[in-house]
DSSP file (Angstrom, degrees, kcal/mol; ACC not computed):
  #  RESIDUE AA STRUCTURE BP1 BP2  ACC     N-H-->O    O-->H-N    N-H-->O    O-->H-N    TCO  KAPPA ALPHA  PHI   PSI    X-CA   Y-CA   Z-CA
    1    1 A M              0   0    0      0, 0.0   166,-0.0     0, 0.0   164,-0.0   0.000 360.0 360.0 360.0 127.2  101.4   83.9   68.6
    2    2 A P        -     0   0    0      0, 0.0     0, 0.0     0, 0.0     0, 0.0  -0.262 360.0-135.5 -62.2 149.8  103.7   86.5   70.3
    3    3 A E        +     0   0    0      2,-0.0    75,-0.1    73,-0.0     2,-0.1   0.342  59.2 132.1 -89.1   6.7  105.3   85.4   73.5
    4    4 A S        -     0   0    0      1,-0.1     0, 0.0     2,-0.0     0, 0.0  -0.358  35.3-174.3 -64.1 134.6  104.6   88.6   75.3
    5    5 A H        +     0   0    0     -2,-0.1    71,-0.2     2,-0.1    -1,-0.1   0.269  43.0 125.1-108.8   7.9  103.1   88.1   78.7
    6    6 A A        -     0   0    0      1,-0.1     3,-0.0     3,-0.0    -2,-0.0  -0.413  65.6-119.1 -72.1 142.4  102.5   91.8   79.3
    7    7 A V        -     0   0    0     -2,-0.1     3,-0.1     1,-0.1    -1,-0.1  -0.660  39.3-110.0 -74.8 131.5   99.0   93.0   80.2
    8    8 A P        -     0   0    0      0, 0.0    -1,-0.1     0, 0.0     0, 0.0  -0.231  40.6 -86.9 -62.9 155.2   97.8   95.4   77.5
    9    9 A E        -     0   0    0      1,-0.1    42,-0.2    -3,-0.0    43,-0.1  -0.321  49.0-109.0 -58.6 142.1   97.4   99.0   78.3
   10   10 A V        -     0   0    0     41,-0.1    -1,-0.1    -3,-0.1    39,-0.1  -0.657  30.1-133.1 -81.0 118.8   94.1   99.8   79.8
   11   11 A P    >>  -     0   0    0      0, 0.0     4,-1.7     0, 0.0     3,-0.6  -0.316  23.9-111.4 -64.2 154.1   91.9  101.7   77.4
   12   12 A K  H 3> S+     0   0    0      1,-0.3     4,-1.9     2,-0.2     5,-0.2   0.891 118.9  54.5 -55.6 -42.0   90.1  104.8   78.9
   13   13 A I  H 3> S+     0   0    0      1,-0.2     4,-2.7     2,-0.2    -1,-0.3   0.858 103.9  56.0 -62.4 -32.7   86.7  103.1   78.5
   14   14 A A  H <> S+     0   0    0     -3,-0.6     4,-3.0     2,-0.2    -1,-0.2   0.900 104.8  52.1 -65.2 -40.2   88.0  100.1   80.5
   15   15 A G  H  X S+     0   0    0     -4,-1.7     4,-1.8     2,-0.2    -1,-0.2   0.909 112.1  46.2 -60.8 -42.0   89.0  102.3   83.4
   16   16 A W  H  X S+     0   0    0     -4,-1.9     4,-1.9     2,-0.2    -2,-0.2   0.937 113.3  48.4 -65.9 -46.0   85.5  103.8   83.4
   17   17 A I  H  X S+     0   0    0     -4,-2.7     4,-1.8     1,-0.2    -2,-0.2   0.920 111.0  51.2 -60.8 -44.7   83.8  100.3   83.1
   18   18 A N  H  X S+     0   0    0     -4,-3.0     4,-0.9     1,-0.2    -1,-0.2   0.881 109.4  50.9 -61.9 -37.5   86.0   99.0   85.9
   19   19 A G  H  < S+     0   0    0     -4,-1.8    -1,-0.2    -5,-0.2     3,-0.2   0.866 111.1  48.5 -66.8 -36.1   85.1  101.9   88.1
   20   20 A Q  H  < S+     0   0    0     -4,-1.9    -1,-0.2     1,-0.2    -2,-0.2   0.789 119.1  37.0 -74.0 -28.9   81.4  101.3   87.5
   21   21 A T  H >< S+     0   0    0     -4,-1.8     3,-2.9    -5,-0.2    -1,-0.2   0.411  77.0 139.1-107.0   1.0   81.4   97.6   88.2
   22   22 A K  T 3< S+     0   0    0     -4,-0.9    -3,-0.0     1,-0.3    -4,-0.0  -0.241  84.0   1.8 -54.6 122.8   83.9   97.4   91.1
   23   23 A G  T 3  S+     0   0    0      1,-0.2    -1,-0.3   120,-0.0    -2,-0.1   0.447 120.5  87.6  79.7   0.7   82.6   94.9   93.6
   24   24 A R  S <  S-     0   0    0     -3,-2.9    -1,-0.2     3,-0.0    64,-0.0  -0.904  88.6 -92.0-127.0 156.8   79.6   94.0   91.5
   25   25 A P        -     0   0    0      0, 0.0     3,-0.1     0, 0.0    63,-0.0  -0.364  49.9-102.3 -63.0 145.9   79.0   91.5   88.7
   26   26 A T        -     0   0    0      1,-0.1     5,-0.1     2,-0.1    -8,-0.0  -0.528  47.2-100.2 -68.6 132.9   79.6   92.9   85.2
   27   27 A P     >  -     0   0    0      0, 0.0     4,-1.9     0, 0.0     3,-0.4  -0.269  22.8-130.3 -58.3 139.0   76.3   93.7   83.6
   28   28 A A  H  > S+     0   0    0      1,-0.2     4,-2.4     2,-0.2     5,-0.2   0.841 106.6  59.1 -60.0 -35.4   75.1   91.0   81.1
   29   29 A A  H  > S+     0   0    0      1,-0.2     4,-2.2     2,-0.2    -1,-0.2   0.906 106.2  47.8 -62.6 -40.5   74.5   93.7   78.4
   30   30 A F  H  > S+     0   0    0     -3,-0.4     4,-3.1     2,-0.2    -1,-0.2   0.910 109.9  52.6 -67.4 -41.1   78.1   94.8   78.6
   31   31 A L  H  X S+     0   0    0     -4,-1.9     4,-2.3     2,-0.2    -2,-0.2   0.904 110.1  48.0 -60.5 -41.7   79.3   91.2   78.4
   32   32 A R  H  X S+     0   0    0     -4,-2.4     4,-2.7     2,-0.2    -1,-0.2   0.910 112.5  49.5 -63.7 -41.5   77.2   90.6   75.2
   33   33 A F  H  X S+     0   0    0     -4,-2.2     4,-3.1     2,-0.2     5,-0.2   0.930 109.7  51.2 -62.3 -45.4   78.5   93.9   73.7
   34   34 A H  H  X S+     0   0    0     -4,-3.1     4,-2.6     1,-0.2    -2,-0.2   0.927 112.0  45.9 -60.1 -45.8   82.1   92.9   74.5
   35   35 A R  H  X S+     0   0    0     -4,-2.3     4,-2.5     2,-0.2     5,-0.3   0.924 114.1  49.4 -63.0 -44.3   81.6   89.5   72.8
   36   36 A W  H  X S+     0   0    0     -4,-2.7     4,-3.2     2,-0.2     5,-0.3   0.936 113.1  46.3 -60.0 -47.2   79.9   91.1   69.8
   37   37 A L  H  X S+     0   0    0     -4,-3.1     4,-2.1     2,-0.2     8,-0.4   0.923 112.5  50.3 -62.7 -45.3   82.7   93.7   69.4
   38   38 A Y  H  <>S+     0   0    0     -4,-2.6     5,-2.7    -5,-0.2     6,-0.2   0.935 118.7  37.6 -59.6 -47.5   85.4   91.1   69.7
   39   39 A Q  H ><5S+     0   0    0     -4,-2.5     3,-1.3     3,-0.2    -2,-0.2   0.901 114.2  53.5 -75.1 -40.7   83.8   88.8   67.1
   40   40 A T  H 3<5S+     0   0    0     -4,-3.2    -1,-0.2     1,-0.3    -2,-0.2   0.858 114.0  42.3 -63.5 -36.3   82.6   91.5   64.7
   41   41 A T  T ><5S-     0   0    0     -4,-2.1     3,-1.8    -5,-0.3    -1,-0.3   0.323 111.1-121.2 -91.9   8.4   86.0   93.1   64.5
   42   42 A D  T < 5S-     0   0    0     -3,-1.3    -3,-0.2     1,-0.3    -4,-0.1   0.861  76.4 -48.2  52.0  39.2   87.7   89.7   64.2
   43   43 A G  T 3 <S+     0   0    0     -5,-2.7     4,-0.3     2,-0.3    -1,-0.3   0.445 111.2 117.2  87.0  -1.2   89.7   90.5   67.3
   44   44 A R  S <  S+     0   0    0     -3,-1.8     2,-0.3    -6,-0.2    -2,-0.1   0.884  86.8  25.4 -63.6 -37.3   90.9   94.0   66.3
   45   45 A L  S    S+     0   0    0     -8,-0.4    -2,-0.3    -7,-0.2    -4,-0.2  -0.924 108.5  47.5-123.4 150.0   88.9   95.4   69.2
   46   46 A G  S >  S+     0   0    0     -2,-0.3     3,-0.6    -3,-0.0     4,-0.4   0.013  72.6 103.0 115.9 -28.4   88.0   93.6   72.5
   47   47 A H  T 3  S+     0   0    0     -4,-0.3     7,-2.3     1,-0.2     3,-0.1   0.889 103.7  13.8 -58.7 -42.2   91.3   92.0   73.6
   48   48 A G  T >  S+     0   0    0      5,-0.2     3,-2.0     1,-0.1    -1,-0.2   0.194  91.5 117.7-117.3  15.9   92.1   94.6   76.2
   49   49 A L  T <  S+     0   0    0     -3,-0.6    -2,-0.1     1,-0.3    -1,-0.1   0.814  78.6  45.3 -58.3 -36.0   88.7   96.4   76.5
   50   50 A V  T 3  S-     0   0    0      2,-0.5    -1,-0.3    -4,-0.4   -40,-0.1   0.307 122.7 -98.3 -94.4  10.8   88.1   95.4   80.1
   51   51 A G  S <  S+     0   0    0     -3,-2.0    -2,-0.1     1,-0.2   -41,-0.1   0.504 102.7  68.8  88.3   3.7   91.5   96.3   81.3
   52   52 A A  S    S-     0   0    0     -5,-0.1    -2,-0.5    88,-0.1    -1,-0.2  -0.963  97.5 -85.5-145.5 154.7   92.9   92.8   81.2
   53   53 A P        -     0   0    0      0, 0.0    21,-2.3     0, 0.0     2,-0.3  -0.405  49.7-171.1 -66.3 135.7   93.6   90.5   78.3
   54   54 A S  E     -A   73   0A   0     -7,-2.3    57,-0.5    19,-0.3     2,-0.3  -0.940   9.1-167.7-129.0 153.3   90.6   88.6   77.1
   55   55 A L  E     -AB  72 110A   0     17,-2.7    17,-2.5    -2,-0.3     2,-0.5  -0.859  24.7-117.3-129.5 165.5   90.0   85.8   74.7
   56   56 A V  E     -AB  71 109A   0     53,-2.6    53,-2.2    -2,-0.3     2,-0.5  -0.933  28.4-161.6-104.2 125.1   87.1   84.1   73.0
   57   57 A M  E     -AB  70 108A   0     13,-3.5    13,-2.2    -2,-0.5     2,-0.6  -0.936   3.2-158.9-111.5 129.2   86.6   80.5   73.9
   58   58 A F  E     +AB  69 107A   0     49,-3.2    49,-1.8    -2,-0.5     2,-0.3  -0.923  19.7 170.8-106.4 120.4   84.5   78.2   71.8
   59   59 A T  E     -A   68   0A   0      9,-2.4     9,-3.1    -2,-0.6     2,-0.5  -0.750  35.8-110.2-120.5 170.2   83.2   75.1   73.5
   60   60 A T  E     -A   67   0A   0     43,-0.4     7,-0.2    45,-0.3    43,-0.2  -0.914  39.0-112.5-103.3 125.4   80.7   72.4   72.6
   61   61 A G     >  -     0   0    0      5,-3.5     4,-1.7    -2,-0.5    35,-0.1  -0.348  19.0-140.5 -56.7 128.6   77.5   72.5   74.6
   62   62 A R  T  4 S+     0   0    0      1,-0.2    -1,-0.1     2,-0.2    34,-0.0   0.763  98.3  25.0 -67.8 -26.2   77.4   69.4   76.8
   63   63 A H  T  4 S+     0   0    0      3,-0.1    -1,-0.2     0, 0.0    -2,-0.1   0.800 131.3  36.4-103.3 -42.1   73.6   68.9   76.2
   64   64 A S  T  4 S-     0   0    0      2,-0.1    -2,-0.2     1,-0.0     3,-0.1   0.782  86.1-139.1 -84.9 -28.6   73.0   70.6   72.9
   65   65 A G     <  +     0   0    0     -4,-1.7     2,-0.2     1,-0.3    -3,-0.1   0.512  61.1 130.5  76.5   3.2   76.2   69.7   71.0
   66   66 A K        -     0   0    0      1,-0.1    -5,-3.5    -6,-0.1    -1,-0.3  -0.528  69.3 -92.1 -88.6 156.9   76.1   73.3   69.7
   67   67 A Q  E     -A   60   0A   0     -7,-0.2     2,-0.4    -2,-0.2    -7,-0.2  -0.482  41.0-161.9 -67.3 132.6   79.0   75.7   69.7
   68   68 A R  E     -A   59   0A   0     -9,-3.1    -9,-2.4    -2,-0.2     2,-0.4  -0.931   2.9-152.2-117.4 143.4   79.0   77.9   72.8
   69   69 A I  E     +A   58   0A   0     -2,-0.4     2,-0.4   -11,-0.2   -11,-0.2  -0.960  16.1 172.9-125.4 131.1   81.0   81.2   73.0
   70   70 A S  E     -A   57   0A   0    -13,-2.2   -13,-3.5    -2,-0.4     2,-0.6  -0.997  23.3-145.0-134.7 138.8   82.5   82.8   76.1
   71   71 A V  E     +A   56   0A   0     -2,-0.4     2,-0.3   -15,-0.2   -15,-0.2  -0.925  33.2 176.6-102.4 126.1   84.8   85.9   76.4
   72   72 A L  E     -A   55   0A   0    -17,-2.5   -17,-2.7    -2,-0.6     2,-0.2  -0.954  35.3-113.3-134.4 145.9   87.2   85.3   79.3
   73   73 A I  E     -A   54   0A   0     -2,-0.3    11,-0.5   -19,-0.2     2,-0.3  -0.536  44.6-167.2 -67.2 140.6   90.1   87.1   81.0
   74   74 A Y        -     0   0    0    -21,-2.3     2,-0.3    -2,-0.2     9,-0.2  -0.940  19.7-156.0-133.6 159.8   93.2   85.0   80.5
   75   75 A G  E     -C   82   0A   0      7,-2.1     7,-2.9    -2,-0.3     2,-0.5  -0.886  23.5-122.2-122.0 159.4   96.8   84.7   81.8
   76   76 A R  E     -C   81   0A   0     -2,-0.3     2,-0.4     5,-0.2     5,-0.2  -0.889  21.8-179.7-107.4 133.3   99.7   83.2   80.0
   77   77 A D  E >  S-C   80   0A   0      3,-2.4     3,-1.9    -2,-0.5     2,-0.4  -0.803  70.6 -64.7-125.7  87.3  101.8   80.3   81.4
   78   78 A G  T 3  S-     0   0    0     -2,-0.4    -1,-0.1     1,-0.3     0, 0.0  -0.571 118.1 -16.3  65.4-124.7  104.4   79.8   78.8
   79   79 A D  T 3  S+     0   0    0     -2,-0.4    -1,-0.3    -3,-0.1     2,-0.2   0.529 122.7  94.3 -85.9  -6.6  102.6   78.6   75.7
   80   80 A R  E <   -C   77   0A   0     -3,-1.9    -3,-2.4    81,-0.1     2,-0.4  -0.512  66.9-138.0 -90.5 154.2   99.4   77.8   77.7
   81   81 A F  E     -CD  76 160A   0     79,-2.4    79,-3.4    -5,-0.2     2,-0.4  -0.928  16.0-157.2-110.2 134.1   96.4   80.0   78.3
   82   82 A V  E     +CD  75 159A   0     -7,-2.9    -7,-2.1    -2,-0.4     2,-0.3  -0.943  13.4 175.2-116.0 132.2   94.8   80.1   81.8
   83   83 A V  E     - D   0 158A   0     75,-2.6    75,-3.1    -2,-0.4     2,-0.4  -0.941  22.8-131.1-130.3 156.2   91.2   81.1   82.5
   84   84 A A  E     - D   0 157A   0    -11,-0.5     2,-1.4    -2,-0.3     3,-0.4  -0.893   7.6-142.4-110.7 135.6   89.2   81.1   85.8
   85   85 A A        +     0   0    0     71,-2.7    72,-0.1    -2,-0.4    -1,-0.0  -0.392  55.5 136.9 -87.8  57.6   85.8   79.6   86.2
   86   86 A S    >   -     0   0    0     -2,-1.4     3,-1.9    69,-0.1     4,-0.4   0.851  40.9-163.3 -78.0 -36.3   84.9   82.4   88.5
   87   87 A N  G >  S-     0   0    0     -3,-0.4     3,-1.9     1,-0.3     5,-0.2   0.874  72.5 -64.5  52.3  40.5   81.4   83.3   87.3
   88   88 A D  G 3  S-     0   0    0      1,-0.3    -1,-0.3   -64,-0.0    -2,-0.1   0.727  94.8 -61.2  57.1  23.7   81.6   86.6   89.1
   89   89 A G  G <  S+     0   0    0     -3,-1.9    -1,-0.3     1,-0.2    -2,-0.2   0.656  92.2 154.5  80.4  14.6   81.8   84.8   92.4
   90   90 A L    <   -     0   0    0     -3,-1.9    -1,-0.2    -4,-0.4    63,-0.1  -0.283  57.6-108.5 -70.0 164.6   78.4   83.1   92.1
   91   91 A D  S    S+     0   0    0     59,-0.1     2,-0.3    60,-0.1    -1,-0.1   0.327  97.7  58.3 -80.8   8.8   77.8   79.9   93.9
   92   92 A H  S    S-     0   0    0     -5,-0.2    -2,-0.2    -6,-0.1    -3,-0.1  -0.981  88.4-105.1-137.2 151.1   77.8   77.8   90.7
   93   93 A H        -     0   0    0     -2,-0.3    -7,-0.1     1,-0.1    -2,-0.1  -0.332  44.6 -99.3 -68.0 152.1   80.3   77.2   88.0
   94   94 A P    >>  -     0   0    0      0, 0.0     3,-1.1     0, 0.0     4,-1.0  -0.357  32.9-111.5 -69.0 156.2   79.8   78.9   84.6
   95   95 A G  H 3> S+     0   0    0      1,-0.3     4,-1.8     2,-0.2     3,-0.3   0.856 114.7  61.6 -56.8 -39.0   78.3   76.8   81.8
   96   96 A W  H 3> S+     0   0    0      1,-0.2     4,-2.1     2,-0.2    -1,-0.3   0.815  97.3  60.4 -61.7 -27.7   81.5   76.8   79.7
   97   97 A F  H <> S+     0   0    0     -3,-1.1     4,-1.4     1,-0.2    -1,-0.2   0.925 105.2  46.5 -64.7 -45.0   83.3   75.0   82.6
   98   98 A F  H  X S+     0   0    0     -4,-1.0     4,-1.6    -3,-0.3    -1,-0.2   0.874 109.2  57.0 -64.7 -35.9   80.9   72.0   82.5
   99   99 A N  H  X S+     0   0    0     -4,-1.8     4,-2.9     1,-0.2     3,-0.3   0.931 106.7  47.1 -61.0 -46.2   81.3   72.0   78.7
  100  100 A V  H  < S+     0   0    0     -4,-2.1    -1,-0.2     1,-0.2    -2,-0.2   0.773 107.0  58.1 -71.7 -22.9   85.1   71.6   78.9
  101  101 A Q  H  < S+     0   0    0     -4,-1.4    -1,-0.2    -5,-0.2    -2,-0.2   0.887 114.8  36.9 -68.1 -36.3   84.7   68.9   81.5
  102  102 A V  H  < S+     0   0    0     -4,-1.6    -2,-0.2    -3,-0.3    -1,-0.1   0.879 137.4  15.8 -81.1 -41.6   82.7   66.8   79.0
  103  103 A D     <  -     0   0    0     -4,-2.9   -43,-0.4   -43,-0.2    -1,-0.3  -0.859  62.8-173.9-137.2  98.5   84.6   67.8   75.9
  104  104 A P        +     0   0    0      0, 0.0    15,-3.0     0, 0.0     2,-0.6   0.505  54.7 107.1 -75.8  -2.7   88.0   69.4   76.5
  105  105 A A  E     + E   0 118A   0     13,-0.2     2,-0.3    11,-0.1   -45,-0.3  -0.673  50.5 164.8 -76.5 119.2   88.6   70.2   72.8
  106  106 A V  E     - E   0 117A   0     11,-2.6    11,-2.7    -2,-0.6     2,-0.4  -0.850  32.6-139.4-130.5 164.5   88.2   73.9   72.5
  107  107 A K  E     -BE  58 116A   0    -49,-1.8   -49,-3.2    -2,-0.3     2,-0.3  -0.964  20.1-163.5-122.0 146.9   89.0   76.7   70.1
  108  108 A L  E     -BE  57 115A   0      7,-3.2     7,-2.6    -2,-0.4     2,-0.5  -0.940  15.0-158.2-126.4 150.1   90.3   80.1   71.1
  109  109 A Q  E     -BE  56 114A   0    -53,-2.2   -53,-2.6    -2,-0.3     2,-0.6  -0.991  12.2-175.7-121.6 122.1   90.6   83.5   69.5
  110  110 A V  E >   -BE  55 113A   0      3,-3.0     3,-2.4    -2,-0.5     2,-0.4  -0.945  67.3 -52.0-120.2 106.8   93.2   85.6   71.2
  111  111 A A  T 3  S-     0   0    0     -2,-0.6   -67,-0.1   -57,-0.5   -66,-0.1  -0.520 124.8 -21.9  56.4-116.9   93.1   89.1   69.6
  112  112 A R  T 3  S+     0   0    0     -2,-0.4     2,-0.4   -69,-0.2    -1,-0.3   0.412 119.3  99.2-100.4   2.6   93.3   88.2   65.8
  113  113 A N  E <   -E  110   0A   0     -3,-2.4    -3,-3.0    54,-0.2     2,-0.4  -0.742  54.5-161.7 -94.4 135.6   94.9   84.7   66.3
  114  114 A K  E     +EF 109 166A   0     52,-2.8    52,-4.1    -2,-0.4     2,-0.3  -0.932  16.3 166.5-117.0 138.7   92.8   81.6   66.3
  115  115 A L  E     -EF 108 165A   0     -7,-2.6    -7,-3.2    -2,-0.4     2,-0.3  -0.988  30.2-132.0-148.7 156.7   93.9   78.3   67.7
  116  116 A A  E     +EF 107 164A   0     48,-1.7    47,-3.3    -2,-0.3    48,-1.4  -0.791  38.2 155.6-102.2 151.8   92.7   74.9   68.7
  117  117 A G  E     -EF 106 162A   0    -11,-2.7   -11,-2.6    -2,-0.3     2,-0.5  -0.961  40.2-104.5-162.9 179.6   93.6   73.4   72.0
  118  118 A R  E     -EF 105 161A   0     43,-2.1    43,-2.4    -2,-0.3     2,-0.3  -0.978  30.1-141.7-122.7 127.4   92.8   71.0   74.8
  119  119 A A  E     - F   0 160A   0    -15,-3.0     2,-0.4    -2,-0.5    41,-0.2  -0.647  15.0-172.1 -89.5 142.1   91.4   72.2   78.1
  120  120 A Q  E     - F   0 159A   0     39,-2.1    39,-2.8    -2,-0.3     2,-0.2  -0.992  21.3-128.5-135.6 127.7   92.5   70.8   81.4
  121  121 A V  E     - F   0 158A   0     -2,-0.4     2,-0.6    37,-0.2    37,-0.2  -0.538  15.7-159.4 -75.0 135.4   90.9   71.6   84.8
  122  122 A V  E     - F   0 157A   0     35,-3.5    35,-2.2    -2,-0.2     2,-0.1  -0.944  13.2-162.0-117.6 107.5   93.2   72.6   87.6
  123  123 A E    >   -     0   0    0     -2,-0.6     3,-2.0    33,-0.2     6,-0.3  -0.364  35.4-100.5 -85.2 166.9   91.6   72.1   91.0
  124  124 A T  T 3  S+     0   0    0      1,-0.3     6,-0.2    -2,-0.1    -1,-0.1   0.744 119.9  63.0 -60.5 -23.5   92.7   73.7   94.2
  125  125 A S  T 3  S+     0   0    0      4,-0.1    -1,-0.3     3,-0.0    -3,-0.0   0.603  80.9 104.4 -77.9 -10.6   94.4   70.4   95.2
  126  126 A S  S X  S-     0   0    0     -3,-2.0     3,-1.0     1,-0.1     4,-0.5  -0.454  76.9-130.6 -72.5 142.7   96.8   70.6   92.3
  127  127 A P  T 3  S+     0   0    0      0, 0.0     4,-0.4     0, 0.0     3,-0.2   0.762 109.1  54.2 -61.9 -24.6  100.4   71.7   93.0
  128  128 A E  T 3> S+     0   0    0      1,-0.2     4,-2.4     2,-0.1     5,-0.3   0.685  85.9  86.5 -79.4 -19.5  100.1   74.2   90.1
  129  129 A Y  H <> S+     0   0    0     -3,-1.0     4,-3.2    -6,-0.3     5,-0.2   0.880  84.8  48.7 -57.0 -49.9   97.0   75.9   91.5
  130  130 A S  H  > S+     0   0    0     -4,-0.5     4,-2.2     1,-0.2    -1,-0.2   0.907 114.6  46.0 -60.2 -42.9   98.5   78.5   93.8
  131  131 A R  H  > S+     0   0    0     -4,-0.4     4,-2.1    -3,-0.2    -1,-0.2   0.929 116.1  45.0 -66.2 -44.4  101.0   79.7   91.2
  132  132 A L  H  X S+     0   0    0     -4,-2.4     4,-2.6     2,-0.2    -2,-0.2   0.875 111.3  53.3 -67.9 -36.9   98.3   79.9   88.5
  133  133 A W  H  X S+     0   0    0     -4,-3.2     4,-2.9    -5,-0.3     5,-0.2   0.925 108.6  49.7 -62.5 -43.3   95.8   81.6   90.8
  134  134 A A  H  X S+     0   0    0     -4,-2.2     4,-2.4    -5,-0.2     5,-0.2   0.916 110.9  50.8 -61.8 -43.0   98.4   84.3   91.7
  135  135 A L  H  X S+     0   0    0     -4,-2.1     4,-2.3     2,-0.2    -2,-0.2   0.945 114.3  42.9 -57.8 -50.4   99.0   84.8   87.9
  136  136 A M  H  X S+     0   0    0     -4,-2.6     4,-2.1     2,-0.2    -2,-0.2   0.899 112.9  52.0 -65.5 -42.3   95.3   85.1   87.2
  137  137 A N  H  <>S+     0   0    0     -4,-2.9     5,-3.4     1,-0.2     6,-0.4   0.912 112.4  45.9 -62.8 -42.8   94.6   87.4   90.2
  138  138 A A  H ><5S+     0   0    0     -4,-2.4     3,-1.5    -5,-0.2    -1,-0.2   0.917 111.1  52.8 -65.8 -42.3   97.4   89.7   89.2
  139  139 A T  H 3<5S+     0   0    0     -4,-2.3    -1,-0.2     1,-0.3    -2,-0.2   0.861 113.3  43.8 -60.1 -37.0   96.3   89.8   85.5
  140  140 A N  T ><5S-     0   0    0     -4,-2.1     3,-1.8    -5,-0.1    -1,-0.3  -0.008 118.3-107.5-104.2  29.4   92.7   90.7   86.6
  141  141 A H  T < 5S-     0   0    0     -3,-1.5    -3,-0.2     1,-0.3    -2,-0.1   0.821  74.5 -52.8  55.3  41.0   93.8   93.3   89.2
  142  142 A G  T 3><S+     0   0    0     -5,-3.4     4,-1.3    -6,-0.1     3,-0.4   0.448 103.7 124.6  81.9   1.0   92.9   91.3   92.3
  143  143 A R  H <>  +     0   0    0     -3,-1.8     4,-2.7    -6,-0.4     5,-0.2   0.842  64.0  61.4 -66.7 -33.2   89.3   90.6   91.2
  144  144 A Y  H  > S+     0   0    0      1,-0.2     4,-2.7     2,-0.2    -1,-0.2   0.877 101.7  52.2 -66.6 -35.5   89.6   86.8   91.5
  145  145 A D  H  > S+     0   0    0     -3,-0.4     4,-1.9     2,-0.2    -1,-0.2   0.919 111.3  49.6 -60.9 -40.8   90.4   87.0   95.3
  146  146 A G  H  X S+     0   0    0     -4,-1.3     4,-0.7     2,-0.2    -2,-0.2   0.913 110.6  48.3 -61.6 -44.9   87.2   89.2   95.5
  147  147 A Y  H >< S+     0   0    0     -4,-2.7     3,-1.1     1,-0.2     4,-0.5   0.916 110.1  52.1 -62.1 -42.3   85.2   86.6   93.6
  148  148 A Q  H >< S+     0   0    0     -4,-2.7     3,-1.0     1,-0.3    -1,-0.2   0.860 104.5  56.9 -63.4 -34.6   86.5   83.8   95.8
  149  149 A S  H 3< S+     0   0    0     -4,-1.9    -1,-0.3     1,-0.2    -2,-0.2   0.706 102.1  57.5 -69.7 -17.0   85.5   85.7   98.9
  150  150 A K  T << S+     0   0    0     -3,-1.1     2,-0.3    -4,-0.7    -1,-0.2   0.559 108.4  46.1 -88.5  -9.9   81.9   85.9   97.6
  151  151 A T    <   -     0   0    0     -3,-1.0     4,-0.1    -4,-0.5   -61,-0.1  -0.946  62.5-144.3-136.8 154.0   81.4   82.1   97.3
  152  152 A E  S    S+     0   0    0     -2,-0.3     2,-0.2     2,-0.1    -1,-0.1   0.624  77.7  93.3 -88.6 -15.6   82.0   78.9   99.3
  153  153 A R  S    S-     0   0    0    -63,-0.1     2,-0.4   -64,-0.1    -2,-0.1  -0.514  85.0-113.4 -75.4 147.5   82.8   76.9   96.2
  154  154 A S        -     0   0    0     -2,-0.2    -2,-0.1     1,-0.1    -1,-0.1  -0.669  28.9-128.3 -77.4 131.4   86.5   76.7   95.2
  155  155 A I        -     0   0    0     -2,-0.4   -69,-0.1    -4,-0.1     2,-0.1  -0.719  25.9-148.9 -85.2 114.1   87.0   78.5   91.9
  156  156 A P        -     0   0    0      0, 0.0   -71,-2.7     0, 0.0     2,-0.3  -0.398   2.6-138.7 -79.1 159.5   88.8   76.1   89.5
  157  157 A L  E     -DF  84 122A   0    -35,-2.2   -35,-3.5   -73,-0.2     2,-0.4  -0.806   8.1-149.1-109.3 155.9   91.2   77.2   86.8
  158  158 A V  E     -DF  83 121A   0    -75,-3.1   -75,-2.6    -2,-0.3     2,-0.5  -0.996   4.8-157.9-128.5 130.7   91.4   75.8   83.3
  159  159 A V  E     -DF  82 120A   0    -39,-2.8   -39,-2.1    -2,-0.4     2,-0.6  -0.918   5.3-157.2-108.4 128.5   94.6   75.6   81.3
  160  160 A V  E     -DF  81 119A   0    -79,-3.4   -79,-2.4    -2,-0.5   -41,-0.2  -0.926   1.5-160.4-109.2 120.9   94.3   75.4   77.5
  161  161 A T  E     - F   0 118A   0    -43,-2.4   -43,-2.1    -2,-0.6   -81,-0.1  -0.887  23.1-127.4 -98.8 119.3   97.3   73.9   75.7
  162  162 A P  E     + F   0 117A   0      0, 0.0   -45,-0.3     0, 0.0     3,-0.1  -0.339  27.0 179.8 -67.4 145.0   97.3   74.9   72.1
  163  163 A S  E    S+     0   0A   0    -47,-3.3     2,-0.3     1,-0.4   -46,-0.2   0.592  71.4   8.4-115.1 -22.8   97.6   72.2   69.4
  164  164 A S  E     - F   0 116A   0    -48,-1.4   -48,-1.7     2,-0.0    -1,-0.4  -0.984  63.0-152.0-156.9 153.1   97.5   74.5   66.3
  165  165 A V  E     - F   0 115A   0     -2,-0.3     2,-0.5   -50,-0.2   -50,-0.2  -0.983   6.9-168.2-131.4 136.2   97.5   78.2   65.5
  166  166 A E  E     - F   0 114A   0    -52,-4.1   -52,-2.8    -2,-0.4     2,-0.2  -0.991  27.2-137.8-115.9 119.0   96.1   80.3   62.6
  167  167 A H        -     0   0    0     -2,-0.5   -54,-0.2   -54,-0.2    -2,-0.0  -0.537  19.5-114.7 -77.1 141.0   97.6   83.8   62.7
  168  168 A G              0   0    0     -2,-0.2   -55,-0.1     1,-0.1    -1,-0.1  -0.239 360.0 360.0 -68.1 162.0   95.2   86.7   62.1
  169  169 A T              0   0    0    -57,-0.1    -1,-0.1   -56,-0.0   -56,-0.1   0.418 360.0 360.0-101.9 360.0   95.7   88.9   59.0
């Protein structure tokens, strides 16, 4: 996995999408399309589609035991990947967050690279939280502060530490 921490260049379509959704939740149809595109192209497309780096996270459903798939904006903290359980600022955590609380073993696809890892929740009381929040907010162009302002719940962060990597071809 490359050690680059740079945010990918924003594709023109991402600029348009960001303009259409500013201050509003991203339409579910677009999120489904983004996930489909990322997976169908095996990560060739989708990594920077929304103007910030995104990954595919595979969790195990806490009730069903089935694989659940989420595409999430991420930041890099050394070798670790950081994601925010923002849920567009809704008053409840996203489903994937509850899944990693029950089973922290996850798989990620970052562009064409696939890896296994262990997720750890970082709550607002953690000494790391402020630094990681600033990283995520900068990566996502200030949106996380906007999401936090829409809800009374504290938005937790999740750090995934990789345990193995399969490089894409």
